[in-house]
C-alpha positions, 0 to 999 in steps of 0.5 A: 525541424525539431519542435521546441517542447518548451514552446509546445508547453507554453501553447498547451497552457494557453489553450488550458487557461485561455489567457497568457497571463494565467498560462505564464502563472502556471508555468512559473514564467513571465507573460512575455516569455509565454508570448515569445515561446508561442511566437517561435512555435508559430514561426517553426511551424509556419502557421498561426495557432492562436488569435487574442481577443478580449475573452482570451486566446482562441484557436485557429483552425491550425491550432485546433488541428495542432492541440491534440498532437501537443497534448500528446508531446506534453504528456509523453514528455511527463510521463518520462520525467515522471519514470525518471523521477521513480528511478531516483526516489526510495520505494515507499512501502507500507507496513502497517507497523514496524513490528508486524510480519510485513517488515520482515517480507520487505527485509526479505526483499531488500536481501535479494535486491540490496540496490533497491532503496526503500523508504518504510511507511506506517498507517492504518492498514487498509483504510488508509492504503486505499487512498495513498496507493491511488494518490501515489504517495505510497508504491506498495502496502501490506495488508489483509484484503477480503474483496476486490479494492477498485482500481488496485492490483492485490497479490497474496503475500504470506499467511502468518500462524497465529500464536498463544501468548500467556504468562508463565503461570498460565495453565497452558504455559508448559504446552509445546503446542495448543490445539486451538480447540482448547480455547473454546469458552475462554477469552482472549485479550486484544487491546490493539483491535482498533474498531473498523480495522481488518485485523479486528474483523479477522479476530472476530471471525476466528472467535466465532469459529472456535467459541473464543471470547475477544476482549478489545477493552483498553487502552492500548498503551503500545506493545511494552505495556501489552506484554507487561500486562499479559506477564503479570496476570492470567490473560491470554492474547493472540499474536502473529508468529513474526510479531516483534514483541519486546522480550519478557521473562514472564511471557511464553509464545505458544503455537496454535494447531489443529488447524493452524490459524494463519492471518493473510497478508496481501500486497497491494499496489496500483497497476499504473505505478512503474517504480522500477523496485515495484516490479521486483517486489511484486515478483519476489512476493509472488515467488516466495509466497506458500498457498493456503493449505485447508488440511491444516490451515484455518482462514475465514471464509472471505479470506480463503476464497480470494487467498486461493485464487492467486493474483488479482489484476484489475 
């Protein structure tokens, strides 16, 4: 004898809602259909599962014995359907912004798995990723993480060198590289350093370590305005090596060295997310990652501890 899953689901819905009418509404079918399905289930099993009363449906002793098995069948069916849906839908990846290094990481993955369907999401970084990953509206997120995020897995992804951005008239513009200690006593303009963001915190650590002032005054009118302002004045700024800035003939991007400050990108995902492309992305990021080199690179202490510890599984 094969059980009718629709009938089992109807039985389980009644035990959840107590009333046939409410179970029917939850299932999107008529109350009569619920009654017929349960009657068929009871006939197939050869036992009475429910008894009706003025206070709703009550489980019989046989019904109580069958309930955990019904719950397991419904849950298994729902999980199977969820996995099949995940195989069909795109992998949703949060890259913070499409002009950050994270977009290159996703593009690099796509070059190795062109069969993967990917949807790019932009956000507020870690502040929003905690919720979207937990709810499943996003499958993976690239951001800076300095501590364990409860319920999520963190994987070190990429250490992005930080560069100096100046106008061609700036005293350092002719340098092929600049020792970061030479910036001591100067101020860099960072209008995109949103208060409370993980990148603003990173630059505060960097400024404190090397005696660099951080001017986060704005407003932030976007990349084009930012680059134009740097090109037109004597102010300097810090940008990621892979930041996709608009080209301007009067700006110069110069590597910082001795040590090289690096911005730590991590990949976050939920351990129960079973999207098949997610596992491919995790494997690609893990294989591509190059570990922190304390002899020539600089990281804030909180990042250093986590970034040298390898993947976390919590």
